All heavy atoms as TSV, in Angstrom:
chain	resi	resn	atom	element	x	y	z
A	1	MET	N	N	1.717	-41.632	-6.383
A	1	MET	CA	C	0.766	-40.560	-5.981
A	1	MET	C	C	1.077	-40.067	-4.548
A	1	MET	O	O	0.919	-38.887	-4.261
A	1	MET	CB	C	-0.647	-41.087	-6.089
A	1	MET	CG	C	-1.710	-40.026	-5.990
A	1	MET	SD	S	-1.571	-38.955	-7.421
A	1	MET	CE	C	-2.956	-37.925	-7.148
A	2	LYS	N	N	1.486	-40.968	-3.705
A	2	LYS	CA	C	1.784	-40.617	-2.305
A	2	LYS	C	C	3.001	-39.675	-2.238
A	2	LYS	O	O	3.044	-38.763	-1.485
A	2	LYS	CB	C	2.055	-41.869	-1.478
A	2	LYS	CG	C	2.171	-41.581	-0.032
A	2	LYS	CD	C	2.135	-42.833	0.767
A	2	LYS	CE	C	2.356	-42.490	2.228
A	2	LYS	NZ	N	1.247	-42.780	3.039
A	3	ARG	N	N	3.977	-39.908	-3.087
A	3	ARG	CA	C	5.175	-39.017	-3.134
A	3	ARG	C	C	4.765	-37.639	-3.566
A	3	ARG	O	O	5.280	-36.633	-2.990
A	3	ARG	CB	C	6.172	-39.617	-4.098
A	3	ARG	CG	C	7.409	-38.771	-4.251
A	3	ARG	CD	C	8.389	-39.367	-5.153
A	3	ARG	NE	N	9.211	-40.275	-4.319
A	3	ARG	CZ	C	10.413	-40.665	-4.634
A	3	ARG	NH1	N	10.914	-40.341	-5.808
A	3	ARG	NH2	N	11.136	-41.429	-3.837
A	4	PHE	N	N	3.878	-37.495	-4.549
A	4	PHE	CA	C	3.401	-36.179	-4.989
A	4	PHE	C	C	2.672	-35.445	-3.859
A	4	PHE	O	O	2.839	-34.241	-3.675
A	4	PHE	CB	C	2.493	-36.320	-6.220
A	4	PHE	CG	C	1.972	-35.013	-6.731
A	4	PHE	CD1	C	2.773	-34.100	-7.359
A	4	PHE	CD2	C	0.652	-34.704	-6.540
A	4	PHE	CE1	C	2.322	-32.887	-7.823
A	4	PHE	CE2	C	0.117	-33.474	-6.969
A	4	PHE	CZ	C	0.953	-32.599	-7.619
A	5	GLU	N	N	1.850	-36.192	-3.133
A	5	GLU	CA	C	1.109	-35.577	-2.016
A	5	GLU	C	C	2.056	-35.103	-0.909
A	5	GLU	O	O	1.840	-34.015	-0.337
A	5	GLU	CB	C	0.086	-36.536	-1.455
A	5	GLU	CG	C	-1.069	-36.784	-2.383
A	5	GLU	CD	C	-1.952	-37.877	-1.832
A	5	GLU	OE1	O	-1.672	-38.538	-0.773
A	5	GLU	OE2	O	-2.988	-38.155	-2.499
A	6	GLN	N	N	3.107	-35.881	-0.649
A	6	GLN	CA	C	4.086	-35.432	0.341
A	6	GLN	C	C	4.823	-34.209	-0.114
A	6	GLN	O	O	5.070	-33.298	0.643
A	6	GLN	CB	C	5.085	-36.556	0.652
A	6	GLN	CG	C	4.487	-37.709	1.449
A	6	GLN	CD	C	5.490	-38.796	1.625
A	6	GLN	OE1	O	6.510	-38.880	1.001
A	6	GLN	NE2	N	5.204	-39.742	2.552
A	7	TRP	N	N	5.182	-34.226	-1.377
A	7	TRP	CA	C	5.874	-33.040	-1.977
A	7	TRP	C	C	5.014	-31.813	-1.896
A	7	TRP	O	O	5.431	-30.698	-1.575
A	7	TRP	CB	C	6.297	-33.385	-3.388
A	7	TRP	CG	C	7.040	-32.251	-4.081
A	7	TRP	CD1	C	8.341	-31.949	-3.882
A	7	TRP	CD2	C	6.529	-31.333	-5.019
A	7	TRP	NE1	N	8.682	-30.859	-4.672
A	7	TRP	CE2	C	7.587	-30.443	-5.315
A	7	TRP	CE3	C	5.293	-31.099	-5.545
A	7	TRP	CZ2	C	7.426	-29.401	-6.199
A	7	TRP	CZ3	C	5.087	-30.072	-6.448
A	7	TRP	CH2	C	6.177	-29.228	-6.777
A	8	LEU	N	N	3.730	-32.003	-2.201
A	8	LEU	CA	C	2.791	-30.828	-2.209
A	8	LEU	C	C	2.564	-30.326	-0.811
A	8	LEU	O	O	2.552	-29.127	-0.560
A	8	LEU	CB	C	1.458	-31.251	-2.853
A	8	LEU	CG	C	0.466	-30.171	-3.145
A	8	LEU	CD1	C	1.040	-29.169	-4.159
A	8	LEU	CD2	C	-0.832	-30.762	-3.680
A	9	CYS	N	N	2.439	-31.236	0.169
A	9	CYS	CA	C	2.233	-30.803	1.581
A	9	CYS	C	C	3.496	-30.100	2.065
A	9	CYS	O	O	3.366	-29.084	2.788
A	9	CYS	CB	C	1.950	-32.026	2.447
A	9	CYS	SG	S	0.302	-32.667	2.244
A	10	THR	N	N	4.651	-30.549	1.690
A	10	THR	CA	C	5.909	-29.907	2.097
A	10	THR	C	C	5.982	-28.494	1.439
A	10	THR	O	O	6.382	-27.535	2.148
A	10	THR	CB	C	7.138	-30.725	1.647
A	10	THR	OG1	O	7.010	-32.028	2.174
A	10	THR	CG2	C	8.421	-30.107	2.087
A	11	LEU	N	N	5.590	-28.387	0.198
A	11	LEU	CA	C	5.586	-27.093	-0.436
A	11	LEU	C	C	4.627	-26.129	0.201
A	11	LEU	O	O	4.954	-24.930	0.366
A	11	LEU	CB	C	5.264	-27.260	-1.948
A	11	LEU	CG	C	5.399	-26.055	-2.809
A	11	LEU	CD1	C	6.857	-25.647	-2.944
A	11	LEU	CD2	C	4.822	-26.352	-4.228
A	12	VAL	N	N	3.456	-26.590	0.578
A	12	VAL	CA	C	2.449	-25.727	1.264
A	12	VAL	C	C	2.967	-25.296	2.589
A	12	VAL	O	O	2.835	-24.136	2.987
A	12	VAL	CB	C	1.101	-26.462	1.335
A	12	VAL	CG1	C	0.171	-25.721	2.290
A	12	VAL	CG2	C	0.501	-26.580	-0.043
A	13	LEU	N	N	3.608	-26.196	3.352
A	13	LEU	CA	C	4.134	-25.872	4.624
A	13	LEU	C	C	5.268	-24.847	4.562
A	13	LEU	O	O	5.318	-23.869	5.336
A	13	LEU	CB	C	4.667	-27.131	5.296
A	13	LEU	CG	C	5.210	-26.955	6.738
A	13	LEU	CD1	C	4.088	-26.496	7.695
A	13	LEU	CD2	C	5.853	-28.247	7.221
A	14	VAL	N	N	6.204	-25.038	3.582
A	14	VAL	CA	C	7.265	-24.046	3.396
A	14	VAL	C	C	6.716	-22.710	2.991
A	14	VAL	O	O	7.142	-21.673	3.479
A	14	VAL	CB	C	8.260	-24.590	2.380
A	14	VAL	CG1	C	9.221	-23.507	1.905
A	14	VAL	CG2	C	9.031	-25.788	2.865
A	15	HIS	N	N	5.670	-22.730	2.180
A	15	HIS	CA	C	5.081	-21.436	1.732
A	15	HIS	C	C	4.445	-20.736	2.886
A	15	HIS	O	O	4.555	-19.527	3.081
A	15	HIS	CB	C	4.018	-21.721	0.642
A	15	HIS	CG	C	3.486	-20.487	0.075
A	15	HIS	ND1	N	2.305	-19.915	0.547
A	15	HIS	CD2	C	3.918	-19.698	-0.952
A	15	HIS	CE1	C	2.028	-18.890	-0.203
A	15	HIS	NE2	N	2.988	-18.692	-1.065
A	16	ALA	N	N	3.754	-21.486	3.776
A	16	ALA	CA	C	3.116	-20.861	4.980
A	16	ALA	C	C	4.176	-20.294	5.922
A	16	ALA	O	O	3.989	-19.234	6.478
A	16	ALA	CB	C	2.287	-21.935	5.692
A	17	VAL	N	N	5.254	-21.019	6.115
A	17	VAL	CA	C	6.341	-20.529	6.999
A	17	VAL	C	C	6.949	-19.277	6.449
A	17	VAL	O	O	7.163	-18.280	7.156
A	17	VAL	CB	C	7.430	-21.605	7.229
A	17	VAL	CG1	C	8.633	-21.045	7.886
A	17	VAL	CG2	C	6.804	-22.745	8.070
A	18	LEU	N	N	7.193	-19.260	5.140
A	18	LEU	CA	C	7.768	-18.051	4.491
A	18	LEU	C	C	6.784	-16.878	4.579
A	18	LEU	O	O	7.188	-15.708	4.754
A	18	LEU	CB	C	8.160	-18.310	3.061
A	18	LEU	CG	C	9.369	-19.235	2.836
A	18	LEU	CD1	C	9.546	-19.483	1.374
A	18	LEU	CD2	C	10.601	-18.539	3.457
A	19	LEU	N	N	5.512	-17.167	4.445
A	19	LEU	CA	C	4.489	-16.104	4.520
A	19	LEU	C	C	4.488	-15.459	5.915
A	19	LEU	O	O	4.426	-14.232	6.031
A	19	LEU	CB	C	3.133	-16.661	4.210
A	19	LEU	CG	C	1.953	-15.691	4.189
A	19	LEU	CD1	C	2.124	-14.696	3.044
A	19	LEU	CD2	C	0.686	-16.449	4.042
A	20	VAL	N	N	4.536	-16.287	6.935
A	20	VAL	CA	C	4.503	-15.733	8.295
A	20	VAL	C	C	5.807	-14.981	8.586
A	20	VAL	O	O	5.759	-13.928	9.229
A	20	VAL	CB	C	4.335	-16.942	9.327
A	20	VAL	CG1	C	4.597	-16.460	10.729
A	20	VAL	CG2	C	2.939	-17.498	9.217
A	21	MET	N	N	6.932	-15.487	8.114
A	21	MET	CA	C	8.216	-14.783	8.310
A	21	MET	C	C	8.201	-13.434	7.629
A	21	MET	O	O	8.655	-12.411	8.177
A	21	MET	CB	C	9.363	-15.674	7.836
A	21	MET	CG	C	9.692	-16.813	8.710
A	21	MET	SD	S	10.935	-17.967	8.060
A	21	MET	CE	C	12.204	-16.820	7.509
A	22	PHE	N	N	7.698	-13.377	6.383
A	22	PHE	CA	C	7.745	-12.102	5.678
A	22	PHE	C	C	6.778	-11.152	6.281
A	22	PHE	O	O	6.995	-9.904	6.328
A	22	PHE	CB	C	7.336	-12.346	4.211
A	22	PHE	CG	C	7.551	-11.108	3.357
A	22	PHE	CD1	C	8.850	-10.714	3.028
A	22	PHE	CD2	C	6.496	-10.357	2.942
A	22	PHE	CE1	C	9.065	-9.598	2.260
A	22	PHE	CE2	C	6.671	-9.262	2.164
A	22	PHE	CZ	C	7.988	-8.870	1.793
A	23	GLN	N	N	5.600	-11.625	6.801
A	23	GLN	CA	C	4.656	-10.767	7.444
A	23	GLN	C	C	5.249	-10.157	8.752
A	23	GLN	O	O	5.070	-8.979	9.028
A	23	GLN	CB	C	3.366	-11.507	7.769
A	23	GLN	CG	C	2.272	-10.661	8.329
A	23	GLN	CD	C	1.759	-9.670	7.297
A	23	GLN	OE1	O	1.693	-9.973	6.170
A	23	GLN	NE2	N	1.308	-8.516	7.747
A	24	ALA	N	N	5.970	-10.969	9.493
A	24	ALA	CA	C	6.652	-10.457	10.694
A	24	ALA	C	C	7.731	-9.453	10.323
A	24	ALA	O	O	7.930	-8.462	11.018
A	24	ALA	CB	C	7.244	-11.592	11.472
A	25	LEU	N	N	8.429	-9.698	9.235
A	25	LEU	CA	C	9.468	-8.774	8.774
A	25	LEU	C	C	8.828	-7.452	8.395
A	25	LEU	O	O	9.368	-6.374	8.690
A	25	LEU	CB	C	10.128	-9.398	7.566
A	25	LEU	CG	C	11.318	-8.569	6.958
A	25	LEU	CD1	C	12.526	-8.638	7.885
A	25	LEU	CD2	C	11.718	-9.189	5.635
A	26	MET	N	N	7.656	-7.487	7.740
A	26	MET	CA	C	7.007	-6.241	7.374
A	26	MET	C	C	6.437	-5.473	8.551
A	26	MET	O	O	6.456	-4.257	8.608
A	26	MET	CB	C	5.853	-6.537	6.412
A	26	MET	CG	C	6.312	-7.066	5.051
A	26	MET	SD	S	7.050	-5.837	4.045
A	26	MET	CE	C	5.719	-4.817	3.582
A	27	LEU	N	N	5.974	-6.194	9.572
A	27	LEU	CA	C	5.323	-5.539	10.723
A	27	LEU	C	C	6.320	-5.035	11.758
A	27	LEU	O	O	6.116	-3.912	12.326
A	27	LEU	CB	C	4.343	-6.465	11.393
A	27	LEU	CG	C	3.058	-6.743	10.678
A	27	LEU	CD1	C	2.227	-7.816	11.423
A	27	LEU	CD2	C	2.282	-5.501	10.539
A	28	TYR	N	N	7.415	-5.724	12.005
A	28	TYR	CA	C	8.256	-5.393	13.145
A	28	TYR	C	C	9.623	-4.776	12.773
A	28	TYR	O	O	10.412	-4.610	13.651
A	28	TYR	CB	C	8.473	-6.651	14.010
A	28	TYR	CG	C	7.200	-7.191	14.541
A	28	TYR	CD1	C	6.704	-8.442	14.171
A	28	TYR	CD2	C	6.368	-6.445	15.391
A	28	TYR	CE1	C	5.524	-8.957	14.663
A	28	TYR	CE2	C	5.171	-6.908	15.908
A	28	TYR	CZ	C	4.767	-8.176	15.523
A	28	TYR	OH	O	3.571	-8.677	15.994
A	29	THR	N	N	9.888	-4.567	11.496
A	29	THR	CA	C	11.131	-3.947	11.123
A	29	THR	C	C	10.829	-2.744	10.199
A	29	THR	O	O	9.713	-2.452	9.847
A	29	THR	CB	C	12.050	-4.942	10.384
A	29	THR	OG1	O	11.401	-5.339	9.207
A	29	THR	CG2	C	12.349	-6.145	11.261
A	30	ASP	N	N	11.879	-2.047	9.777
A	30	ASP	CA	C	11.721	-0.930	8.868
A	30	ASP	C	C	11.792	-1.385	7.389
A	30	ASP	O	O	11.885	-0.590	6.481
A	30	ASP	CB	C	12.857	0.067	9.076
A	30	ASP	CG	C	12.728	0.786	10.422
A	30	ASP	OD1	O	11.602	0.849	10.933
A	30	ASP	OD2	O	13.738	1.210	10.952
A	31	PHE	N	N	11.662	-2.662	7.137
A	31	PHE	CA	C	11.719	-3.207	5.810
A	31	PHE	C	C	10.585	-2.677	4.928
A	31	PHE	O	O	10.736	-2.569	3.712
A	31	PHE	CB	C	11.795	-4.746	5.866
A	31	PHE	CG	C	11.949	-5.377	4.539
A	31	PHE	CD1	C	13.166	-5.281	3.864
A	31	PHE	CD2	C	10.926	-6.068	3.931
A	31	PHE	CE1	C	13.333	-5.886	2.661
A	31	PHE	CE2	C	11.116	-6.686	2.710
A	31	PHE	CZ	C	12.302	-6.581	2.064
A	32	SER	N	N	9.415	-2.469	5.535
A	32	SER	CA	C	8.256	-2.033	4.788
A	32	SER	C	C	8.487	-0.681	4.158
A	32	SER	O	O	7.838	-0.312	3.147
A	32	SER	CB	C	7.038	-1.978	5.658
A	32	SER	OG	O	7.205	-1.032	6.733
A	33	LEU	N	N	9.339	0.160	4.719
A	33	LEU	CA	C	9.630	1.470	4.113
A	33	LEU	C	C	10.285	1.343	2.785
A	33	LEU	O	O	10.143	2.176	1.894
A	33	LEU	CB	C	10.521	2.287	5.085
A	33	LEU	CG	C	9.895	2.683	6.399
A	33	LEU	CD1	C	10.952	3.393	7.255
A	33	LEU	CD2	C	8.714	3.584	6.168
A	34	TYR	N	N	11.067	0.303	2.613
A	34	TYR	CA	C	11.812	0.058	1.374
A	34	TYR	C	C	10.941	-0.655	0.304
A	34	TYR	O	O	11.216	-0.561	-0.851
A	34	TYR	CB	C	13.085	-0.671	1.605
A	34	TYR	CG	C	13.992	0.019	2.574
A	34	TYR	CD1	C	14.185	-0.496	3.873
A	34	TYR	CD2	C	14.570	1.203	2.222
A	34	TYR	CE1	C	15.043	0.170	4.726
A	34	TYR	CE2	C	15.437	1.864	3.104
A	34	TYR	CZ	C	15.667	1.352	4.350
A	34	TYR	OH	O	16.431	1.995	5.247
A	35	VAL	N	N	9.943	-1.404	0.759
A	35	VAL	CA	C	9.170	-2.204	-0.132
A	35	VAL	C	C	7.886	-1.495	-0.625
A	35	VAL	O	O	7.599	-1.539	-1.842
A	35	VAL	CB	C	8.773	-3.548	0.495
A	35	VAL	CG1	C	7.880	-4.384	-0.371
A	35	VAL	CG2	C	10.023	-4.319	0.890
A	36	GLN	N	N	7.216	-0.841	0.276
A	36	GLN	CA	C	5.972	-0.227	-0.096
A	36	GLN	C	C	6.209	1.121	-0.792
A	36	GLN	O	O	7.182	1.850	-0.479
A	36	GLN	CB	C	5.116	0.066	1.143
A	36	GLN	CG	C	4.663	-1.202	1.772
A	36	GLN	CD	C	3.885	-0.945	3.089
A	36	GLN	OE1	O	3.837	0.185	3.551
A	36	GLN	NE2	N	3.243	-1.952	3.636
A	37	PRO	N	N	5.380	1.460	-1.765
A	37	PRO	CA	C	5.575	2.797	-2.439
A	37	PRO	C	C	5.301	3.930	-1.521
A	37	PRO	O	O	4.564	3.805	-0.536
A	37	PRO	CB	C	4.591	2.732	-3.587
A	37	PRO	CG	C	3.567	1.757	-3.140
A	37	PRO	CD	C	4.253	0.765	-2.290
A	38	VAL	N	N	5.835	5.072	-1.857
A	38	VAL	CA	C	5.660	6.248	-1.040
A	38	VAL	C	C	4.467	7.020	-1.584
A	38	VAL	O	O	4.487	7.534	-2.689
A	38	VAL	CB	C	6.904	7.157	-1.077
A	38	VAL	CG1	C	6.705	8.391	-0.232
A	38	VAL	CG2	C	8.094	6.385	-0.583
A	39	TYR	N	N	3.391	7.065	-0.799
A	39	TYR	CA	C	2.136	7.688	-1.261
A	39	TYR	C	C	2.177	9.183	-1.134
A	39	TYR	O	O	1.337	9.866	-1.728
A	39	TYR	CB	C	0.966	7.094	-0.497
A	39	TYR	CG	C	0.726	5.665	-0.806
A	39	TYR	CD1	C	1.007	4.668	0.120
A	39	TYR	CD2	C	0.276	5.277	-2.013
A	39	TYR	CE1	C	0.782	3.342	-0.134
A	39	TYR	CE2	C	0.032	3.960	-2.324
A	39	TYR	CZ	C	0.298	2.996	-1.392
A	39	TYR	OH	O	0.116	1.701	-1.684
A	40	GLU	N	N	3.080	9.735	-0.385
A	40	GLU	CA	C	3.093	11.233	-0.232
A	40	GLU	C	C	3.494	11.883	-1.501
A	40	GLU	O	O	3.077	12.986	-1.768
A	40	GLU	CB	C	4.078	11.621	0.901
A	40	GLU	CG	C	3.563	11.351	2.265
A	40	GLU	CD	C	3.772	9.903	2.741
A	40	GLU	OE1	O	4.627	9.222	2.127
A	40	GLU	OE2	O	3.118	9.452	3.658
A	41	TYR	N	N	4.237	11.208	-2.335
A	41	TYR	CA	C	4.662	11.800	-3.610
A	41	TYR	C	C	3.458	11.937	-4.550
A	41	TYR	O	O	3.403	12.808	-5.387
A	41	TYR	CB	C	5.716	10.953	-4.346
A	41	TYR	CG	C	7.035	11.006	-3.617
A	41	TYR	CD1	C	7.839	9.872	-3.594
A	41	TYR	CD2	C	7.485	12.124	-3.014
A	41	TYR	CE1	C	9.054	9.922	-2.963
A	41	TYR	CE2	C	8.707	12.175	-2.419
A	41	TYR	CZ	C	9.490	11.034	-2.372
A	41	TYR	OH	O	10.699	11.026	-1.737
A	42	PHE	N	N	2.438	11.049	-4.376
A	42	PHE	CA	C	1.296	11.090	-5.259
A	42	PHE	C	C	0.150	11.937	-4.685
A	42	PHE	O	O	-0.830	12.165	-5.313
A	42	PHE	CB	C	0.751	9.646	-5.498
A	42	PHE	CG	C	1.769	8.768	-6.087
A	42	PHE	CD1	C	2.198	7.654	-5.399
A	42	PHE	CD2	C	2.282	9.026	-7.333
A	42	PHE	CE1	C	3.135	6.816	-5.991
A	42	PHE	CE2	C	3.222	8.189	-7.878
A	42	PHE	CZ	C	3.683	7.082	-7.204
A	43	GLY	N	N	0.315	12.474	-3.468
A	43	GLY	CA	C	-0.651	13.355	-2.869
A	43	GLY	C	C	-1.794	12.576	-2.175
A	43	GLY	O	O	-2.804	13.163	-1.823
A	44	VAL	N	N	-1.641	11.270	-1.987
A	44	VAL	CA	C	-2.721	10.502	-1.356
A	44	VAL	C	C	-2.676	10.656	0.135
A	44	VAL	O	O	-3.747	10.757	0.810
A	44	VAL	CB	C	-2.571	9.032	-1.776
A	44	VAL	CG1	C	-3.605	8.156	-1.077
A	44	VAL	CG2	C	-2.699	8.883	-3.249
A	45	GLY	N	N	-1.535	10.690	0.740
A	45	GLY	CA	C	-1.404	10.808	2.176
A	45	GLY	C	C	-1.717	12.120	2.767
A	45	GLY	O	O	-1.985	12.241	3.965
A	46	LYS	N	N	-1.762	13.188	1.964
A	46	LYS	CA	C	-1.996	14.484	2.532
A	46	LYS	C	C	-3.516	14.763	2.664
A	46	LYS	O	O	-4.293	14.465	1.773
A	46	LYS	CB	C	-1.424	15.537	1.598
A	46	LYS	CG	C	0.110	15.451	1.448
A	46	LYS	CD	C	0.585	16.497	0.497
A	46	LYS	CE	C	2.100	16.376	0.286
A	46	LYS	NZ	N	2.573	17.317	-0.722
A	47	SER	N	N	-3.869	15.376	3.749
A	47	SER	CA	C	-5.256	15.791	3.900
A	47	SER	C	C	-5.315	17.287	3.747
A	47	SER	O	O	-4.657	17.999	4.489
A	47	SER	CB	C	-5.793	15.339	5.249
A	47	SER	OG	O	-5.091	16.013	6.299
A	48	LEU	N	N	-6.032	17.757	2.773
A	48	LEU	CA	C	-6.101	19.130	2.546
A	48	LEU	C	C	-7.312	19.717	3.320
A	48	LEU	O	O	-8.454	19.338	3.142
A	48	LEU	CB	C	-6.324	19.376	1.059
A	48	LEU	CG	C	-5.186	18.922	0.168
A	48	LEU	CD1	C	-5.592	19.101	-1.322
A	48	LEU	CD2	C	-3.887	19.629	0.462
A	49	ASP	N	N	-6.998	20.629	4.216
A	49	ASP	CA	C	-8.067	21.274	5.030
A	49	ASP	C	C	-8.342	22.652	4.492
A	49	ASP	O	O	-8.087	23.685	5.091
A	49	ASP	CB	C	-7.563	21.387	6.464
A	49	ASP	CG	C	-7.345	20.028	7.140
A	49	ASP	OD1	O	-8.072	19.062	6.708
A	49	ASP	OD2	O	-6.538	19.931	8.022
A	50	THR	N	N	-8.909	22.717	3.303
A	50	THR	CA	C	-9.289	23.977	2.674
A	50	THR	C	C	-10.801	24.169	2.827
A	50	THR	O	O	-11.559	23.236	2.958
A	50	THR	CB	C	-8.888	24.005	1.209
A	50	THR	OG1	O	-9.542	22.935	0.503
A	50	THR	CG2	C	-7.410	23.876	1.002
A	51	ASN	N	N	-11.154	25.383	2.795
A	51	ASN	CA	C	-12.548	25.758	2.893
A	51	ASN	C	C	-13.210	25.471	1.542
A	51	ASN	O	O	-12.672	25.742	0.496
A	51	ASN	CB	C	-12.638	27.258	3.269
A	51	ASN	CG	C	-13.994	27.633	3.658
A	51	ASN	OD1	O	-14.929	26.780	3.634
A	51	ASN	ND2	N	-14.176	28.861	4.040
A	52	ILE	N	N	-14.396	24.937	1.587
A	52	ILE	CA	C	-15.144	24.574	0.349
A	52	ILE	C	C	-15.468	25.826	-0.436
A	52	ILE	O	O	-15.340	25.823	-1.661
A	52	ILE	CB	C	-16.480	23.813	0.728
A	52	ILE	CG1	C	-16.178	22.367	1.020
A	52	ILE	CG2	C	-17.515	23.901	-0.371
A	52	ILE	CD1	C	-15.712	21.588	-0.159
A	53	VAL	N	N	-15.850	26.869	0.218
A	53	VAL	CA	C	-16.142	28.156	-0.531
A	53	VAL	C	C	-14.905	28.668	-1.220
A	53	VAL	O	O	-15.001	29.111	-2.378
A	53	VAL	CB	C	-16.763	29.175	0.472
A	53	VAL	CG1	C	-17.040	30.516	-0.225
A	53	VAL	CG2	C	-18.039	28.662	1.088
A	54	GLU	N	N	-13.757	28.575	-0.548
A	54	GLU	CA	C	-12.512	29.000	-1.192
A	54	GLU	C	C	-12.176	28.180	-2.397
A	54	GLU	O	O	-11.748	28.676	-3.409
A	54	GLU	CB	C	-11.398	28.927	-0.145
A	54	GLU	CG	C	-10.047	29.337	-0.683
A	54	GLU	CD	C	-8.943	29.141	0.376
A	54	GLU	OE1	O	-9.238	29.094	1.591
A	54	GLU	OE2	O	-7.832	28.987	-0.053
A	55	THR	N	N	-12.401	26.890	-2.299
A	55	THR	CA	C	-12.119	25.991	-3.416
A	55	THR	C	C	-13.036	26.262	-4.570
A	55	THR	O	O	-12.602	26.377	-5.770
A	55	THR	CB	C	-12.271	24.528	-2.990
A	55	THR	OG1	O	-11.444	24.301	-1.853
A	55	THR	CG2	C	-11.885	23.559	-4.105
A	56	ILE	N	N	-14.316	26.421	-4.338
A	56	ILE	CA	C	-15.265	26.735	-5.408
A	56	ILE	C	C	-14.935	28.135	-6.020
A	56	ILE	O	O	-14.990	28.274	-7.215
A	56	ILE	CB	C	-16.689	26.697	-4.865
A	56	ILE	CG1	C	-17.080	25.254	-4.467
A	56	ILE	CG2	C	-17.713	27.207	-5.908
A	56	ILE	CD1	C	-18.368	25.109	-3.825
A	57	ASP	N	N	-14.600	29.106	-5.171
A	57	ASP	CA	C	-14.266	30.424	-5.676
A	57	ASP	C	C	-13.006	30.340	-6.588
A	57	ASP	O	O	-12.918	31.021	-7.595
A	57	ASP	CB	C	-14.010	31.367	-4.514
A	57	ASP	CG	C	-13.793	32.810	-4.953
A	57	ASP	OD1	O	-14.453	33.243	-5.944
A	57	ASP	OD2	O	-12.901	33.451	-4.401
A	58	ARG	N	N	-12.056	29.562	-6.177
A	58	ARG	CA	C	-10.842	29.379	-7.001
A	58	ARG	C	C	-11.117	28.709	-8.323
A	58	ARG	O	O	-10.637	29.075	-9.406
A	58	ARG	CB	C	-9.811	28.549	-6.247
A	58	ARG	CG	C	-8.477	28.570	-6.925
A	58	ARG	CD	C	-7.384	27.884	-6.104
A	58	ARG	NE	N	-7.723	27.617	-4.708
A	58	ARG	CZ	C	-7.387	26.578	-4.056
A	58	ARG	NH1	N	-6.685	25.602	-4.626
A	58	ARG	NH2	N	-7.697	26.418	-2.776
A	59	ILE	N	N	-12.031	27.699	-8.348
A	59	ILE	CA	C	-12.432	27.057	-9.608
A	59	ILE	C	C	-13.136	28.036	-10.544
A	59	ILE	O	O	-12.792	28.092	-11.687
A	59	ILE	CB	C	-13.337	25.862	-9.292
A	59	ILE	CG1	C	-12.524	24.717	-8.607
A	59	ILE	CG2	C	-13.959	25.312	-10.556
A	59	ILE	CD1	C	-13.371	23.596	-8.112
A	60	PHE	N	N	-14.073	28.801	-9.974
A	60	PHE	CA	C	-14.765	29.768	-10.849
A	60	PHE	C	C	-13.838	30.850	-11.264
A	60	PHE	O	O	-13.975	31.400	-12.373
A	60	PHE	CB	C	-15.964	30.396	-10.094
A	60	PHE	CG	C	-17.136	29.453	-10.078
A	60	PHE	CD1	C	-17.805	29.183	-8.920
A	60	PHE	CD2	C	-17.657	28.848	-11.245
A	60	PHE	CE1	C	-18.903	28.326	-8.836
A	60	PHE	CE2	C	-18.718	28.022	-11.205
A	60	PHE	CZ	C	-19.360	27.761	-10.016
A	61	GLY	N	N	-12.891	31.272	-10.427
A	61	GLY	CA	C	-11.917	32.286	-10.812
A	61	GLY	C	C	-11.001	31.805	-11.969
A	61	GLY	O	O	-10.621	32.601	-12.798
A	62	ASP	N	N	-10.653	30.545	-11.932
A	62	ASP	CA	C	-9.825	29.992	-13.010
A	62	ASP	C	C	-10.595	29.800	-14.319
A	62	ASP	O	O	-10.021	30.072	-15.383
A	62	ASP	CB	C	-9.184	28.674	-12.563
A	62	ASP	CG	C	-8.173	28.858	-11.489
A	62	ASP	OD1	O	-7.654	30.008	-11.298
A	62	ASP	OD2	O	-7.840	27.896	-10.809
A	63	VAL	N	N	-11.842	29.394	-14.211
A	63	VAL	CA	C	-12.606	29.134	-15.407
A	63	VAL	C	C	-13.144	30.404	-16.032
A	63	VAL	O	O	-13.104	30.607	-17.248
A	63	VAL	CB	C	-13.762	28.166	-15.059
A	63	VAL	CG1	C	-14.728	28.013	-16.257
A	63	VAL	CG2	C	-13.242	26.799	-14.635
A	64	LEU	N	N	-13.626	31.310	-15.214
A	64	LEU	CA	C	-14.232	32.531	-15.661
A	64	LEU	C	C	-13.320	33.751	-15.610
A	64	LEU	O	O	-13.701	34.868	-15.336
A	64	LEU	CB	C	-15.529	32.788	-14.882
A	64	LEU	CG	C	-16.572	31.703	-14.945
A	64	LEU	CD1	C	-17.704	32.033	-13.991
A	64	LEU	CD2	C	-17.048	31.505	-16.356
A	65	SER	N	N	-12.087	33.558	-15.909
A	65	SER	CA	C	-11.138	34.648	-15.819
A	65	SER	C	C	-10.939	35.306	-17.192
A	65	SER	O	O	-9.966	35.076	-17.915
A	65	SER	CB	C	-9.780	34.159	-15.276
A	65	SER	OG	O	-9.275	33.196	-16.141
A	66	PHE	N	N	-11.904	36.141	-17.621
A	66	PHE	CA	C	-11.778	36.879	-18.907
A	66	PHE	C	C	-11.980	38.314	-18.699
A	66	PHE	O	O	-12.276	38.966	-17.879
A	66	PHE	CB	C	-12.748	36.356	-19.922
A	66	PHE	CG	C	-14.184	36.102	-19.452
A	66	PHE	CD1	C	-15.118	37.098	-19.434
A	66	PHE	CD2	C	-14.531	34.830	-19.087
A	66	PHE	CE1	C	-16.386	36.890	-19.069
A	66	PHE	CE2	C	-15.816	34.577	-18.671
A	66	PHE	CZ	C	-16.795	35.605	-18.635
C-alpha cells in the first residue's frame, strides 16, 4: 500500500508541475494563439455599435416588405 501511495503522490506532483508549466506557456508566449479558437470568425468578439431604432426599423422592413 505504501508503494501505491508514493506512486500516487509522484503522479500528483508531476501533474501539478505540468499544469504550472502549461499555464506559464499560455500566459507568457504566443502559444495561446494556436491553441484557443478564434472567436472573431463566429462574431463573438465584435461589438456592434448600431442604433436600436435602426435595428428595429431594419427588422420591420425585412418582415413587412410586401
